[in-house]
N, C-alpha and C positions, 0 to 999 in steps of 0.2 A: 640452456644450449648444449651443454656436454652431457646432460641425460638424454636429450634427443640423439645426439650423436651416437652414444653408446647403446641405445637400441635399435639404431639402423645396422649399426655393426653387427649385434648379436642375431639380428634378422638374416643379414647376407651370410651368416655363419651359419645358422641353422638350416638355410636353404641349399647350402653347398656351395654357393658363390664366392665366399672367402674361406680359405683354408689356413689354419694355424697349426703348421706341423710341429708335432712332438717328436719326429723321428730324429733320433741323434745322429742319423748321417745327413742331415739337410744342411743347408748353407750356414744357418746360426752355429750348429753344431762344429761344423768344419771350420768356422772362422775362430771359434773359442781354441779348438785344438791346435791351431797354428799360432795362437796369441793376440790375434784380431780383437778388435772391440766389437763386442755382440751387441746388434741394434736390439733395443728392447719392442717387443710386439705392440701392434697399436692397441689391442683391447688391453692391454696391460695397464698401458699409459693413460687410456682413457678412464679405467676404474680407478686408478690413483687420482686422477684430476677430481672425478666425483666424491672420494672419500677425504679429499683435502690433503692426501699425502704428497700432492704435487700441484705447486701454487702457479696460477698463471703468470705469465711474464709482465710487469709492470717495468718495462725498459730495465730490468735488471740483468739482462744479457749484454749491458752496454759498457762502455769504457769504465764507467766507476765500478761496476761490479767485479769485472775481470781485474782492475787492479787489485781490489780487494783479495780476490782468489788467490793472488799471487803474492799477497803479503804487502803491497804497495800502499802508499798513502793517498785515498781516494780524496780528490778535491769537493770541499763543501760547495753547494750550491751557494751564488753571491746573496741571495735573499735571506738565506739562514746565518752567514757570516755577519751582516748587516744589523739583523735583528736582534743579534746577540748584545749590541752597543747599547739597547734600550730596553725599558721596562714600562709595563703598566699601559696606559693609555697612549704613549708614544711609538710602544710594539704596534699595538693594536691599530692605528693609523698607519704605520709602515706598511703592515700587511694588508689592511684595506685599500691604501691609495699609492703606495710605492713610494711614500714621501714623508718625511717626520721631521721634526725640530725639537730639541730639548734646550732649554735654558737655564741657568742657575746664575749663582753671583758671580762667576768666575769665567765661565765660558758659555758660546752658544755653539752647538753642534747640529748639523743638517745632515740627514742621509736620504739618498735617492737610490732605491733599488731596481730602477729601470733606465733604459738609457737616456743620456743626457749629452748637452753640446756645452762645451766651454769655449767662451770668447776671449782668449788671452788678453787681446789689446785691449778690452774695456772693461776686464774682470767681470763677465758676466757669465751665469750658468743657467741655461734654458732646460726645463722640463717639459716637454712638449705632451708627455702622458698626463700631467695633473690637472685637476680643474681649474680654470682660471679664478685666480685670487690676487690680492694685493701683494706686490714685491715685497720679498723678505731682503733685508740687508744684513749679512754676518760679517765680522771682523774676525778673521780666524786666528786668534792669539789667546791665550789663556789668563788674561789679566784684564778682562773688561772693564772691571770697577775703577781701574786706573787710567784717569783721563791722559795724563802724560804719555803713558806706554802707549795707549790707544791712537794716539796723534801718530805714531810711526807705523800704523798698521792700515794697508790698503783696504776698504769694503769690497766685498763680493756680492753683488747683485744677483738675487735669484728670481728668474721669471718663471711663473707657473701657468700652464695651458699654451694653448696656441692664439687666444684670442687678446693677445697684448699689442699695444700700440708700437712696440718695439719689434721688427722683422726678425722671425729664426734665421740665423746664418745656415750657411751650407758646412758640411765637414770638410775639413782639408785633409785630417788624420784620422784615422779609426783605431781603437785600441781595444784589446781584449780582456783588459783588467780593469778595476775601478780605479778613479782618483782619489787621491786624499789631498785636500788644498790646506795649505796652513801658511803663516807668515813668519819669516824670520826677521821681522821688524822689532817692534818693542822695545824690551831694554835687553837683547841681545847685545853681546859686548862684556857682559858681565856675567861671570861663570854660574853663579846662583841662579839668575834667571835663564839662562840658557838651559839648566837642567831643570829647572823647575817650570818654566812654561812652555818648553819645546820638547827637550828630549824624553824628559819621564810620560808628558802626556803622548808624545807619539809611541812610546813602548805600550801604554796603557790601551791605545786607539787601535793600533796596527799588530800588534804581535800576533794576534791570531790568524791575521789574513796568510800567514807563512810565505811571507814576500811575494805574493800575487797582487801586487797594488803598484800604482804609480805615482810619484809626488810631485804636487805642483805647489812651488815654493812662491809665494808672492813677497813683495819687499826683499827681493833676492840678494844677498850678500855673499859674494864669491868666497870670501875669508872664512865666512861661516860654514857654507857647503863643503868648504875644504876640509876645516877642522873636524867637522861632524861626519866626512866622507864614510868612515867605517860604520860608524851606526845606521846611517842612511842606507848602505848597501846590504847591511845584515836586515833591514827590515823590508826593504825592497829589492826585486830582483831585476830593477828597471832602471835608467836612466832617469834623473829627475828633469822637469820642465821648469824652465826659468821664462816667465811670462814675458818679462821686459826684453829678452832676447828673440821670443818666438811670438809673435802675436798672431798667430793662425787661430783657426778653430779646430779643437780636438773634441772627438766623440768618444765617449766611454759607455760601457755597460751600466754604470752606478757612480755614484760619488758619495764623499765625505766631507764635508765643509767644516772646518774647526776642530780642535782636540779637546778630549775629555780630560778633566783636571779634578785631582783629589785632595789638594792642599799642599802645603809647604813641604817639596821632596817627599810626597807621600804616595803610597799606592794601596788604595782599599780592595783587598782581594774578593770581597763578596760584590764589586760591583766591576769586575773585570773580566771579558771572557777567558775561560781557562783558569781563572781564580789565581792570577799572578799576583804575588806578593813583591814587598822590597827584596826579599831572598832570592827571587828569580830574575828580578831585574839587575842585581848585582851578580848573579851567574851568568846573565846575557853579557855584561860588560866584561868579564873575564874571558867569555869565549870571541866576543868582539875585538878585545886587545891583546888576547894569548896570554893572560895572565895566570902563571902558574900556582902562586902561594894561595892556598884557601885559606888558612889558619894560620895566626901569629906564632902557634906555638911551633911552627915549621920552619922559624926565622932562626938564623945562627947567633944574630947579634942584636941588640936593642937599638936598631935605628931611629933616630927622631928627626923629623922635619921641622924645622921653625919657619913659619911662613913670613916674609918678610914684605912689610909695606911701604911705598915710596910716598904716598900723600897721606892721607888722614890717618888716625889710629895707628900710627908709628909707634915703635918701641924706641924709645931716646936712648936707652942702656942695652942696645941688642948685644953687643959684644960680652958686657958681663952677663947677660943672660946665658949666652952661648957657652961660655967658659965654665958657669956654674953647672950647668946640665951635663957637659963633658965630665965634671968632678964625679957625676952621679953614676957614671957607667955608660951613658948614651954616645953612641956615635952621631953627633950633632950635623946635620946638614942644613944651611940657611938657604931658603930658596925665594929668589925674586920674582915677580910677577912675570917677565918676559920669558923665563924657565918654565912657567906653568901653563903657556899658552899651546905648546905643542903635545897634546894629550897622546899621540902616538907614543911618545918617548917618557913623558912625564908618568903616565900612568903605570909603567914598567917600575919606576922608582917608589912611587907609593905602595905598589904590591909588595915591596920588600921593607916597607916600613912597620914599625911596631907602634910608634905616638906621632902625631900631628899636633903642633902646638900653634896657634894663632890667635891674635884678637878678632872680635867678632868682625865676620866680612866675609866677602864672597871665597876667598881662599880656604875656607874650611869645607866648602862644598866638594873639595877633593877626596873627602872621606869615603865617598861612593867607591873608591878604588882601593881603600884599604883591606886586607885580609880581616876575617874574622876574628873577634877577639882583641884586635888593636884598640889602642886608648886614643880618644880625642880630648884635647884640653883646651877649652875656650876661655880666653881672657875677655871678661866682660867690661868694657868701659862704662862709665857713669852714665845713666839714663837708658840704657839699652837692654833691660832685664827680660822686657817681654819678648824682644825681637831675638835676644840669645836664646830663649826657652823654645820659641815658635820655630826659628828657622834651623837651629843646629841642634839642641838637647833632645828633643823629642825624636826627630829623624834619626839621630846616631843610634839611639836604642833601637829602633825598627830595623837599622843596619847589621845588628848583631854587634856593634861595638859597644865599648866602654867609654863611659863619660865622664870627665872632670870638668869642675868650673872654678874659675879664679876671678872673683869679683874685686876690682880695684877699689881701694880708699879714695876719697878727695884728694890726698897728698899725692896720690900717684896720678893725678890727671892735670893736664895742663889748664884744665879749665878752672881750677883753683886760682891759680896765679891771675887768670884772666878777670876773673868776676868777682873773686874774694868769696870768704867763707861763709858770708851772710847772706849771698844772693840766691835766688829761688834756683837758679840753674844747678846750684850745689845743694842746696837743702830740700828742695821740692822739685824734682822733675816732671812730677805729673801736671803740675800748672804750666809749664812750658810746652808740654803736648797737648794741652787744653786749648793752647793758640793755634792749633794745627801742625799737622805733621812737617809740613815743609818748614815750619819754624824752627821744630824741635831738630830736623835733620841737619838743618844748619849750624846748630850748635854741638849735637852729640856725636853726629856722624860724621860731617865735615871739618870741624873745626878742634876737634880733640886728639891729642897724642898721649903718651902713656909712658911713665918711668916707673918700672916695676919694682916693688920692694923684694930684693934677693933673698932675704931672709923668709919671709912669708910663702914667695913662691917656690922657695926650696922644698917646703913640706908637701906643697901640691905636686912636685916633679918626683918626690919620694914616694908618695901615693903611687903615682903612676908606675913606677918601677915594680912596686909591690903587686900592682893589679895583674903585671904582666908574669906574675911567678917568679920574678928574680930579686935579688938583694943589692943594695947599695954598697959602695965600698965604705968601710969603716974610716973615719976620721983620725 
């Protein structure tokens, strides 16, 4: 088409019907003399088009390209944003049909890149664009193998196509950004599970949306939304939807049901859009909570936080432990669970902390707020070696923290007096776990308290001081 146009232009020019003046006194020259933009002659434009030096517009003059020309961040198309969450056949299916689901041992995640309707009252998601297939059920919480947790998670029914027995509802509200649907049920109420199954999966799934999404939180808990409001508002620029209060039908240009999960307090950078790692997640937390200390070397004194427990795995000689660690030169702060509940305030204290000490349990999850180079000291009760390693030792190293472990001897555990030195609870914890996790949990997690050997523990804490590049006072 461009060649034909050029030939016609040349004929007009040759017959004198089209004049391309090269007179320096013409309008083009006069514009140039007074500093106005000179319009390029039509023939020149057409020649450039034929030679490939001028690309035909493919909507590149739209808002996206104008933003790029001005140095502003252009918004990615929703299809591209969503397809970055899946790979292989899942991505092919999303590209071909606009809908795809990925399932693994821990979670189910379904994506829709075309308009959907969400009936909040019945937790039903309608995909009118898809081919009619059997309905899917997704429990949007990243611990699907745990029956106890999933009992507290409301299922979301996904209806594909228009030929279903369930009539498609009309939209009450239309939104310009996609929905991300997840549950705040499960084991929320426990700090480890809140970060492990919700907060970190939210970051993995949503960070690359750059706040252009709307959260729909099933099993909505007002206290949980308030506790993590800062994180939610940094991941989304919109108010959350609580289906329990808002039973209307909401329509979105696309949706994500469920959250991606990479393991215990883990981020696998090779499977995250943008390649985010634990380093980027901790940087994100510092931004969210306005934490200034990035490295423990910038702290003035070695502050030590001792996590105090009020129920199981209590330190029975906590006062003596506090005194001993103070003698080593630490400024010891004993923290009860009630103080840890307010992350807006407690995260600031943790950011000034050099050492975090605690028995195996959720309180050690607070390590995510420590400055790089800080030391985590995990006291490992009897029978909990595997959990201590999987839940806190491995994540601590990924966080850029230093890690020490203090394994209690039988005579430091209350289980010795309860069962006797010859009982399998003391001599063979593996045999107890072979009876099932719940049976083992009842003993090692819920029934055990600790009286720490101060002489032996002092050695561990001296090592912690050395890891900070400091020395302990001479006795």
